[in-house]
A tleap script that builds the chain and sets N, CA, C and O, in Angstrom:
source leaprc.protein.ff14SB
mol = sequence {
  NMET LYS THR ALA TYR ASP ILE ILE ILE LYS
  PRO ILE ILE THR GLU GLN SER MET GLU GLU
  THR GLU LYS LYS LYS TYR VAL PHE GLN VAL
  ALA ILE ASP ALA ASN LYS ILE GLU ILE LYS
  LYS ALA VAL GLU GLU ILE PHE GLY VAL LYS
  VAL GLU LYS VAL ASN THR ILE ARG MET GLU
  GLY LYS ALA LYS ARG GLN GLY ALA ALA PRO
  GLU GLY ARG ARG ALA ASN TRP LYS LYS ALA
  MET VAL ARG LEU THR SER ASP SER LYS THR
  ILE GLU PHE PHE GLU GLY MET CVAL
}
set mol.1.N position { 0.702 -1.012 0.096 }
set mol.1.CA position { -0.182 0.034 -0.030 }
set mol.1.C position { 0.946 1.147 0.095 }
set mol.1.O position { 1.935 1.190 0.827 }
set mol.2.N position { 0.405 2.151 -0.988 }
set mol.2.CA position { 1.323 3.445 -1.056 }
set mol.2.C position { 0.763 4.537 0.136 }
set mol.2.O position { -0.427 4.606 0.443 }
set mol.3.N position { 1.648 5.230 0.645 }
set mol.3.CA position { 1.709 6.403 1.767 }
set mol.3.C position { 1.391 7.368 0.846 }
set mol.3.O position { 1.270 7.269 -0.375 }
set mol.4.N position { 1.265 8.361 1.609 }
set mol.4.CA position { 0.735 9.724 1.113 }
set mol.4.C position { 1.842 10.705 0.520 }
set mol.4.O position { 1.668 11.658 -0.240 }
set mol.5.N position { 3.285 10.111 1.189 }
set mol.5.CA position { 4.550 10.470 0.685 }
set mol.5.C position { 4.862 9.812 -0.788 }
set mol.5.O position { 5.588 10.335 -1.633 }
set mol.6.N position { 4.325 8.843 -0.897 }
set mol.6.CA position { 4.765 8.095 -2.118 }
set mol.6.C position { 3.772 8.738 -3.320 }
set mol.6.O position { 4.068 8.525 -4.496 }
set mol.7.N position { 2.763 9.412 -3.027 }
set mol.7.CA position { 1.594 9.765 -3.982 }
set mol.7.C position { 2.226 11.111 -4.278 }
set mol.7.O position { 2.505 11.318 -5.459 }
set mol.8.N position { 2.499 12.073 -3.379 }
set mol.8.CA position { 2.890 13.270 -3.585 }
set mol.8.C position { 4.411 13.374 -3.679 }
set mol.8.O position { 5.114 13.205 -2.683 }
set mol.9.N position { 4.915 13.653 -4.891 }
set mol.9.CA position { 6.306 13.710 -5.293 }
set mol.9.C position { 6.967 14.970 -4.765 }
set mol.9.O position { 7.762 14.984 -3.825 }
set mol.10.N position { 6.566 16.023 -5.459 }
set mol.10.CA position { 7.077 17.306 -5.224 }
set mol.10.C position { 5.956 18.529 -5.643 }
set mol.10.O position { 5.053 18.473 -6.477 }
set mol.11.N position { 6.301 19.489 -4.877 }
set mol.11.CA position { 5.287 20.997 -5.628 }
set mol.11.C position { 5.882 21.365 -6.836 }
set mol.11.O position { 6.981 21.041 -7.286 }
set mol.12.N position { 5.126 21.991 -7.242 }
set mol.12.CA position { 5.604 22.567 -8.877 }
set mol.12.C position { 5.801 24.028 -8.591 }
set mol.12.O position { 4.725 24.617 -8.478 }
set mol.13.N position { 6.920 24.823 -8.434 }
set mol.13.CA position { 7.109 26.201 -7.940 }
set mol.13.C position { 7.368 26.740 -9.508 }
set mol.13.O position { 8.434 26.551 -10.092 }
set mol.14.N position { 6.296 27.395 -10.056 }
set mol.14.CA position { 6.591 28.148 -11.243 }
set mol.14.C position { 5.812 29.815 -10.691 }
set mol.14.O position { 5.311 30.109 -9.606 }
set mol.15.N position { 5.976 30.582 -11.857 }
set mol.15.CA position { 5.458 31.934 -11.661 }
set mol.15.C position { 3.938 31.632 -11.722 }
set mol.15.O position { 3.334 32.095 -10.755 }
set mol.16.N position { 3.265 31.050 -12.512 }
set mol.16.CA position { 1.962 30.739 -13.101 }
set mol.16.C position { 1.291 30.130 -11.673 }
set mol.16.O position { 0.332 30.641 -11.094 }
set mol.17.N position { 1.971 28.995 -11.269 }
set mol.17.CA position { 1.497 28.274 -10.106 }
set mol.17.C position { 1.550 29.057 -8.906 }
set mol.17.O position { 0.795 28.779 -7.974 }
set mol.18.N position { 2.404 30.054 -8.828 }
set mol.18.CA position { 2.471 30.935 -7.513 }
set mol.18.C position { 1.450 31.933 -7.500 }
set mol.18.O position { 1.167 32.410 -6.401 }
set mol.19.N position { 0.708 32.431 -8.738 }
set mol.19.CA position { -0.038 33.234 -8.825 }
set mol.19.C position { -1.439 32.825 -8.507 }
set mol.19.O position { -2.336 33.589 -8.151 }
set mol.20.N position { -1.549 31.193 -8.719 }
set mol.20.CA position { -2.838 30.645 -8.079 }
set mol.20.C position { -2.858 30.495 -6.787 }
set mol.20.O position { -3.948 30.255 -6.268 }
set mol.21.N position { -1.831 30.584 -6.069 }
set mol.21.CA position { -1.874 30.410 -4.565 }
set mol.21.C position { -2.759 31.086 -3.852 }
set mol.21.O position { -3.365 30.640 -2.878 }
set mol.22.N position { -2.877 32.392 -4.405 }
set mol.22.CA position { -3.917 33.432 -3.765 }
set mol.22.C position { -5.463 32.972 -3.801 }
set mol.22.O position { -6.253 33.386 -2.953 }
set mol.23.N position { -5.850 32.091 -4.834 }
set mol.23.CA position { -7.075 31.576 -5.128 }
set mol.23.C position { -6.892 29.899 -4.292 }
set mol.23.O position { -7.740 29.014 -4.395 }
set mol.24.N position { -6.018 29.812 -3.750 }
set mol.24.CA position { -6.150 28.307 -2.905 }
set mol.24.C position { -5.929 27.421 -3.787 }
set mol.24.O position { -6.582 26.403 -3.560 }
set mol.25.N position { -5.089 27.346 -4.985 }
set mol.25.CA position { -4.762 26.321 -5.754 }
set mol.25.C position { -3.688 26.247 -5.831 }
set mol.25.O position { -3.110 27.315 -6.035 }
set mol.26.N position { -2.890 25.073 -5.724 }
set mol.26.CA position { -1.770 24.585 -5.511 }
set mol.26.C position { -1.273 23.245 -6.523 }
set mol.26.O position { -2.051 22.296 -6.624 }
set mol.27.N position { -0.198 23.224 -7.119 }
set mol.27.CA position { 0.185 22.368 -8.227 }
set mol.27.C position { 1.009 21.443 -7.570 }
set mol.27.O position { 1.661 21.934 -6.648 }
set mol.28.N position { 1.169 20.235 -7.780 }
set mol.28.CA position { 1.941 19.174 -7.385 }
set mol.28.C position { 2.401 18.099 -8.660 }
set mol.28.O position { 1.766 17.912 -9.698 }
set mol.29.N position { 3.499 17.556 -8.318 }
set mol.29.CA position { 3.590 16.481 -9.367 }
set mol.29.C position { 3.386 15.139 -8.519 }
set mol.29.O position { 3.922 15.102 -7.411 }
set mol.30.N position { 2.751 14.185 -8.900 }
set mol.30.CA position { 2.381 13.089 -8.200 }
set mol.30.C position { 2.699 11.886 -9.071 }
set mol.30.O position { 3.073 11.919 -10.243 }
set mol.31.N position { 2.498 10.852 -8.333 }
set mol.31.CA position { 2.753 9.287 -8.873 }
set mol.31.C position { 1.995 9.246 -10.224 }
set mol.31.O position { 0.924 9.844 -10.333 }
set mol.32.N position { 2.534 8.548 -11.260 }
set mol.32.CA position { 1.983 8.444 -12.393 }
set mol.32.C position { 0.535 7.539 -12.391 }
set mol.32.O position { -0.441 7.638 -13.134 }
set mol.33.N position { 0.783 6.680 -11.329 }
set mol.33.CA position { -0.563 5.730 -11.131 }
set mol.33.C position { -1.454 6.032 -10.312 }
set mol.33.O position { -2.362 5.230 -10.094 }
set mol.34.N position { -1.395 7.437 -9.574 }
set mol.34.CA position { -2.440 7.698 -8.654 }
set mol.34.C position { -3.634 8.363 -9.157 }
set mol.34.O position { -3.552 9.170 -10.083 }
set mol.35.N position { -4.718 8.074 -8.610 }
set mol.35.CA position { -6.145 8.931 -9.078 }
set mol.35.C position { -6.446 9.693 -8.364 }
set mol.35.O position { -5.907 9.689 -7.258 }
set mol.36.N position { -7.531 10.770 -8.715 }
set mol.36.CA position { -7.576 11.780 -7.877 }
set mol.36.C position { -8.302 11.540 -6.518 }
set mol.36.O position { -8.517 12.443 -5.710 }
set mol.37.N position { -8.587 10.494 -6.380 }
set mol.37.CA position { -9.397 10.218 -4.650 }
set mol.37.C position { -8.213 9.948 -3.945 }
set mol.37.O position { -8.127 10.418 -2.810 }
set mol.38.N position { -7.195 9.220 -4.436 }
set mol.38.CA position { -5.816 9.053 -3.467 }
set mol.38.C position { -5.094 10.433 -3.647 }
set mol.38.O position { -4.203 10.480 -2.799 }
set mol.39.N position { -5.111 11.469 -4.333 }
set mol.39.CA position { -4.299 12.606 -4.359 }
set mol.39.C position { -4.793 13.561 -3.583 }
set mol.39.O position { -4.070 14.427 -3.090 }
set mol.40.N position { -6.302 13.492 -3.361 }
set mol.40.CA position { -7.059 14.498 -2.375 }
set mol.40.C position { -6.678 13.754 -1.274 }
set mol.40.O position { -5.880 14.468 -0.667 }
set mol.41.N position { -6.820 12.670 -0.666 }
set mol.41.CA position { -6.384 12.155 0.695 }
set mol.41.C position { -5.200 12.366 0.934 }
set mol.41.O position { -4.952 12.550 2.125 }
set mol.42.N position { -4.159 12.420 0.071 }
set mol.42.CA position { -2.748 12.559 0.505 }
set mol.42.C position { -2.549 13.779 0.717 }
set mol.42.O position { -1.777 14.042 1.639 }
set mol.43.N position { -3.177 14.938 -0.063 }
set mol.43.CA position { -2.905 16.136 0.262 }
set mol.43.C position { -3.567 16.574 1.649 }
set mol.43.O position { -2.956 17.331 2.404 }
set mol.44.N position { -4.855 16.068 1.969 }
set mol.44.CA position { -5.149 16.311 3.078 }
set mol.44.C position { -4.340 15.850 4.333 }
set mol.44.O position { -4.033 16.418 5.381 }
set mol.45.N position { -4.123 14.663 3.852 }
set mol.45.CA position { -3.258 14.075 5.381 }
set mol.45.C position { -1.905 14.773 5.702 }
set mol.45.O position { -1.511 15.117 6.817 }
set mol.46.N position { -1.167 14.937 4.309 }
set mol.46.CA position { 0.219 15.769 4.894 }
set mol.46.C position { 0.010 17.289 5.137 }
set mol.46.O position { 0.763 17.801 5.965 }
set mol.47.N position { -0.786 17.975 4.609 }
set mol.47.CA position { -0.935 19.417 4.821 }
set mol.47.C position { -1.754 19.740 5.669 }
set mol.47.O position { -1.627 20.829 6.227 }
set mol.48.N position { -3.001 18.724 6.049 }
set mol.48.CA position { -4.095 19.179 7.183 }
set mol.48.C position { -5.142 20.238 6.692 }
set mol.48.O position { -5.675 21.009 7.491 }
set mol.49.N position { -5.398 20.247 5.453 }
set mol.49.CA position { -6.079 20.892 4.638 }
set mol.49.C position { -7.320 20.326 4.060 }
set mol.49.O position { -7.281 19.114 3.850 }
set mol.50.N position { -8.662 21.093 3.691 }
set mol.50.CA position { -9.498 20.439 2.910 }
set mol.50.C position { -9.693 20.740 1.617 }
set mol.50.O position { -9.891 21.850 1.122 }
set mol.51.N position { -9.616 19.535 1.022 }
set mol.51.CA position { -9.680 19.454 -0.798 }
set mol.51.C position { -10.766 19.702 -1.215 }
set mol.51.O position { -11.637 18.923 -0.827 }
set mol.52.N position { -11.151 20.673 -2.015 }
set mol.52.CA position { -12.577 20.919 -2.899 }
set mol.52.C position { -12.495 20.066 -4.141 }
set mol.52.O position { -13.332 19.171 -4.263 }
set mol.53.N position { -11.455 20.266 -5.207 }
set mol.53.CA position { -11.323 19.703 -6.268 }
set mol.53.C position { -10.009 19.509 -6.513 }
set mol.53.O position { -9.099 20.153 -5.991 }
set mol.54.N position { -9.844 18.270 -7.621 }
set mol.54.CA position { -8.345 17.929 -7.813 }
set mol.54.C position { -8.539 17.593 -9.502 }
set mol.54.O position { -9.349 16.736 -9.855 }
set mol.55.N position { -7.789 18.285 -10.407 }
set mol.55.CA position { -7.560 17.969 -11.628 }
set mol.55.C position { -6.331 17.399 -12.047 }
set mol.55.O position { -5.391 17.880 -11.414 }
set mol.56.N position { -6.000 16.555 -12.876 }
set mol.56.CA position { -4.874 15.885 -13.186 }
set mol.56.C position { -4.734 16.065 -14.848 }
set mol.56.O position { -5.615 16.244 -15.689 }
set mol.57.N position { -3.226 15.942 -14.994 }
set mol.57.CA position { -2.844 15.977 -16.394 }
set mol.57.C position { -1.633 15.114 -16.411 }
set mol.57.O position { -0.713 15.188 -15.596 }
set mol.58.N position { -1.718 14.269 -17.437 }
set mol.58.CA position { -0.336 13.497 -17.706 }
set mol.58.C position { 0.580 14.434 -18.493 }
set mol.58.O position { 0.062 14.943 -19.487 }
set mol.59.N position { 1.929 14.770 -18.208 }
set mol.59.CA position { 2.858 15.289 -19.095 }
set mol.59.C position { 3.768 14.406 -19.688 }
set mol.59.O position { 4.212 13.394 -19.146 }
set mol.60.N position { 4.075 14.864 -20.969 }
set mol.60.CA position { 4.679 13.962 -21.832 }
set mol.60.C position { 6.381 14.292 -21.775 }
set mol.60.O position { 6.726 15.439 -22.058 }
set mol.61.N position { 7.243 13.460 -21.473 }
set mol.61.CA position { 8.638 13.994 -21.166 }
set mol.61.C position { 9.069 14.616 -22.509 }
set mol.61.O position { 8.542 14.350 -23.589 }
set mol.62.N position { 9.996 15.395 -22.334 }
set mol.62.CA position { 10.589 15.993 -23.843 }
set mol.62.C position { 11.525 15.311 -24.190 }
set mol.62.O position { 12.168 14.611 -23.408 }
set mol.63.N position { 11.754 15.410 -25.454 }
set mol.63.CA position { 12.866 14.813 -26.170 }
set mol.63.C position { 14.256 15.766 -25.982 }
set mol.63.O position { 14.380 16.991 -26.008 }
set mol.64.N position { 15.116 14.827 -25.809 }
set mol.64.CA position { 16.386 15.401 -25.896 }
set mol.64.C position { 17.849 15.114 -26.206 }
set mol.64.O position { 18.231 13.950 -26.082 }
set mol.65.N position { 18.531 15.862 -26.517 }
set mol.65.CA position { 19.856 14.922 -27.076 }
set mol.65.C position { 21.140 15.941 -26.703 }
set mol.65.O position { 21.021 17.150 -26.506 }
set mol.66.N position { 22.200 15.296 -26.657 }
set mol.66.CA position { 23.429 15.775 -26.305 }
set mol.66.C position { 24.689 15.559 -27.211 }
set mol.66.O position { 25.418 14.573 -27.107 }
set mol.67.N position { 24.842 16.393 -27.946 }
set mol.67.CA position { 25.806 16.338 -29.131 }
set mol.67.C position { 25.478 15.646 -30.008 }
set mol.67.O position { 24.319 15.597 -30.419 }
set mol.68.N position { 26.611 14.848 -30.558 }
set mol.68.CA position { 25.790 13.686 -31.573 }
set mol.68.C position { 25.288 12.620 -31.223 }
set mol.68.O position { 25.020 11.772 -32.075 }
set mol.69.N position { 25.063 12.425 -30.001 }
set mol.69.CA position { 24.275 11.122 -29.356 }
set mol.69.C position { 22.757 11.083 -30.093 }
set mol.69.O position { 22.122 12.076 -30.449 }
set mol.70.N position { 22.419 9.930 -30.203 }
set mol.70.CA position { 21.089 9.586 -30.618 }
set mol.70.C position { 20.059 10.444 -29.461 }
set mol.70.O position { 20.399 10.716 -28.309 }
set mol.71.N position { 18.724 10.784 -30.101 }
set mol.71.CA position { 18.023 11.472 -29.135 }
set mol.71.C position { 17.241 10.478 -27.924 }
set mol.71.O position { 16.802 9.348 -28.137 }
set mol.72.N position { 17.203 11.111 -26.799 }
set mol.72.CA position { 16.655 10.351 -25.808 }
set mol.72.C position { 15.674 10.960 -25.364 }
set mol.72.O position { 15.464 12.003 -25.985 }
set mol.73.N position { 14.729 10.687 -24.261 }
set mol.73.CA position { 13.452 11.151 -23.761 }
set mol.73.C position { 13.679 11.252 -22.107 }
set mol.73.O position { 14.332 10.389 -21.521 }
set mol.74.N position { 13.089 12.368 -21.424 }
set mol.74.CA position { 12.972 12.569 -20.286 }
set mol.74.C position { 11.516 11.646 -19.877 }
set mol.74.O position { 10.682 11.319 -20.721 }
set mol.75.N position { 11.434 11.355 -18.580 }
set mol.75.CA position { 10.528 10.426 -18.341 }
set mol.75.C position { 9.086 11.105 -18.303 }
set mol.75.O position { 9.070 12.336 -18.280 }
set mol.76.N position { 7.899 10.431 -18.294 }
set mol.76.CA position { 6.672 11.052 -18.623 }
set mol.76.C position { 6.294 11.019 -17.035 }
set mol.76.O position { 6.539 10.143 -16.206 }
set mol.77.N position { 5.604 12.287 -16.886 }
set mol.77.CA position { 4.859 12.234 -15.326 }
set mol.77.C position { 3.516 13.016 -15.311 }
set mol.77.O position { 2.912 13.470 -16.282 }
set mol.78.N position { 3.206 13.069 -14.092 }
set mol.78.CA position { 1.706 13.433 -13.722 }
set mol.78.C position { 1.795 14.718 -13.017 }
set mol.78.O position { 2.697 14.946 -12.210 }
set mol.79.N position { 0.893 15.542 -13.304 }
set mol.79.CA position { 0.838 17.084 -12.761 }
set mol.79.C position { -0.835 16.891 -12.104 }
set mol.79.O position { -1.757 16.596 -12.865 }
set mol.80.N position { -1.037 17.084 -10.739 }
set mol.80.CA position { -2.217 17.686 -9.996 }
set mol.80.C position { -2.190 18.933 -9.583 }
set mol.80.O position { -1.270 19.377 -8.896 }
set mol.81.N position { -3.399 19.752 -10.042 }
set mol.81.CA position { -3.726 20.795 -9.650 }
set mol.81.C position { -5.144 20.792 -8.499 }
set mol.81.O position { -6.331 20.663 -8.802 }
set mol.82.N position { -4.631 20.951 -7.321 }
set mol.82.CA position { -5.408 21.085 -6.274 }
set mol.82.C position { -6.040 22.363 -5.722 }
set mol.82.O position { -5.336 23.295 -5.333 }
set mol.83.N position { -7.584 22.402 -5.688 }
set mol.83.CA position { -8.152 23.518 -5.267 }
set mol.83.C position { -8.787 23.329 -3.965 }
set mol.83.O position { -9.575 22.402 -3.782 }
set mol.84.N position { -8.426 24.306 -2.903 }
set mol.84.CA position { -8.964 23.759 -1.430 }
set mol.84.C position { -10.288 24.502 -1.423 }
set mol.84.O position { -10.692 25.189 -2.360 }
set mol.85.N position { -11.015 24.269 -0.112 }
set mol.85.CA position { -12.192 24.788 0.103 }
set mol.85.C position { -12.192 26.226 0.648 }
set mol.85.O position { -11.145 26.550 1.207 }
set mol.86.N position { -13.085 27.073 0.598 }
set mol.86.CA position { -12.851 28.576 0.895 }
set mol.86.C position { -12.361 28.620 2.644 }
set mol.86.O position { -11.470 29.348 3.083 }
set mol.87.N position { -13.104 27.754 3.375 }
set mol.87.CA position { -13.088 27.663 4.858 }
set mol.87.C position { -11.987 26.757 5.096 }
set mol.87.O position { -11.890 26.351 6.254 }
set mol.88.N position { -11.028 26.300 4.150 }
set mol.88.CA position { -9.720 25.798 4.435 }
set mol.88.C position { -8.809 26.549 4.970 }
set mol.88.O position { -8.863 27.738 4.654 }
set mol.89.N position { -7.934 26.204 5.731 }
set mol.89.CA position { -6.505 27.184 5.753 }
set mol.89.C position { -5.389 26.988 4.544 }
set mol.89.O position { -5.490 26.047 3.756 }
set mol.90.N position { -4.491 27.798 4.477 }
set mol.90.CA position { -3.787 27.739 3.356 }
set mol.90.C position { -2.785 26.673 3.805 }
set mol.90.O position { -2.796 26.170 4.929 }
set mol.91.N position { -1.815 26.334 2.720 }
set mol.91.CA position { -0.775 25.085 2.993 }
set mol.91.C position { 0.540 26.335 3.002 }
set mol.91.O position { 0.892 27.157 2.156 }
set mol.92.N position { 1.032 26.008 4.386 }
set mol.92.CA position { 2.275 26.916 4.774 }
set mol.92.C position { 3.529 27.148 4.023 }
set mol.92.O position { 4.306 28.102 4.071 }
set mol.93.N position { 3.565 25.564 2.994 }
set mol.93.CA position { 4.708 25.542 2.387 }
set mol.93.C position { 4.932 26.623 1.477 }
set mol.93.O position { 5.956 27.297 1.367 }
set mol.94.N position { 3.859 26.714 0.835 }
set mol.94.CA position { 3.978 28.032 -0.311 }
set mol.94.C position { 3.826 29.530 0.242 }
set mol.94.O position { 3.731 30.483 -0.532 }
set mol.95.N position { 3.811 29.656 1.491 }
set mol.95.CA position { 3.700 31.235 1.935 }
set mol.95.C position { 4.756 31.718 1.542 }
set mol.95.O position { 4.580 32.597 0.698 }
set mol.96.N position { 6.204 31.434 1.896 }
set mol.96.CA position { 7.327 32.481 1.727 }
set mol.96.C position { 7.627 32.357 0.415 }
set mol.96.O position { 8.599 33.036 0.085 }
set mol.97.N position { 7.052 31.631 -0.568 }
set mol.97.CA position { 7.416 31.993 -1.644 }
set mol.97.C position { 6.865 32.972 -2.657 }
set mol.97.O position { 7.503 33.310 -3.655 }
set mol.98.N position { 5.892 33.328 -2.420 }
set mol.98.CA position { 5.210 34.651 -3.373 }
set mol.98.C position { 5.800 35.986 -2.865 }
set mol.98.O position { 5.463 37.048 -3.387 }
savepdb mol mol.pdb
quit
């Protein structure tokens, strides 16, 4: 059985994702086989918040090459956009980032 820390891999910290934190929307890289229910439970367990909605998208790995070597690929990964309820507290991890 997977733990919450196996499902949530890392937060995605970009300009666009940091603008959304004001609306209580957060972005995470998650396990590629995790579903929305598992992601919701994992975020609630790790951060102690109430999750309203989870959207997911599978991101295709980029094609990369180095010099004359044949082209390779980065790994595919999954991104989850999590929206918290209006009465929920914010995730403190993102507070100093904005």
